[in-house]
C-alpha positions in Angstrom: 24.9 72.8 -48.7 27.5 75.1 -47.3 29.6 74.3 -44.3 27.4 76.3 -41.9 24.3 74.5 -43.2 26.0 71.1 -42.6 26.9 72.2 -39.0 23.3 73.3 -38.2 22.0 70.2 -40.0 24.3 67.9 -38.0 23.4 69.6 -34.7 19.7 69.1 -35.3 20.0 65.5 -36.4 22.6 64.7 -33.7 20.3 66.1 -30.9 17.3 64.2 -32.2 19.3 61.0 -32.5 20.7 61.4 -29.0 17.1 61.9 -27.7 15.9 58.7 -29.5 18.8 56.4 -28.5 19.1 56.2 -24.8 22.5 56.3 -23.0 25.5 58.6 -22.6 26.1 61.0 -25.5 29.7 61.1 -26.8 31.3 64.5 -26.7 28.4 67.0 -25.9 27.3 69.5 -28.5 30.4 69.0 -30.7 29.8 65.3 -30.5 26.2 65.8 -31.6 27.3 67.8 -34.6 29.8 65.1 -35.6 27.3 62.3 -35.1 24.8 64.2 -37.2 27.1 64.9 -40.0 28.7 61.4 -40.1 25.2 60.0 -39.6 24.1 61.9 -42.8 27.0 60.4 -44.7 26.2 56.9 -43.3 22.5 57.3 -44.0 23.1 58.4 -47.5 25.3 55.4 -48.1 22.8 53.0 -46.6 20.0 54.6 -48.7 22.2 54.2 -51.8 22.5 50.4 -51.1 18.7 50.2 -51.5 18.6 52.3 -54.6 17.3 55.5 -53.0 18.8 59.0 -53.0 20.4 60.0 -49.7 20.9 63.5 -48.3 20.0 66.1 -51.0 19.7 69.3 -49.0 18.1 70.8 -45.9 14.7 69.1 -46.2 12.6 66.5 -44.4 13.5 63.4 -46.5 17.2 64.3 -46.0 16.6 64.7 -42.3 15.0 61.3 -42.1 17.9 59.7 -44.0 20.5 61.5 -41.8 18.6 60.6 -38.6 18.6 56.9 -39.5 22.3 57.1 -40.2 22.9 58.9 -36.9 20.9 56.3 -34.9 22.9 53.5 -36.6 26.1 55.3 -35.8 25.2 55.8 -32.1 24.4 52.0 -31.8 27.8 51.2 -33.3 29.6 53.6 -31.0 27.8 52.2 -28.0 28.5 48.6 -29.1 32.2 49.3 -29.4 32.5 51.3 -26.2 30.5 48.7 -24.2 29.0 49.4 -20.8 30.8 52.0 -18.7 32.3 50.7 -15.5 30.5 52.1 -12.4 
């Protein structure tokens, strides 16, 4: 995939992950893109641990893989940041 496809892919996956995982989103739209792209990398790595192929292009199985990675990444980010002080 080209860089533009990765950005669009990351934005879509990041928005869906932010919608699924409740709480404050880190960084707005740019944060969603980064969470989506890093989530795709993390999801591909996690799928590889179980002997499956990770992100292979702009298709539904790759979106699912990236979405799982993005959800895990958001949980990690929220666990590290903790609860915000009110």
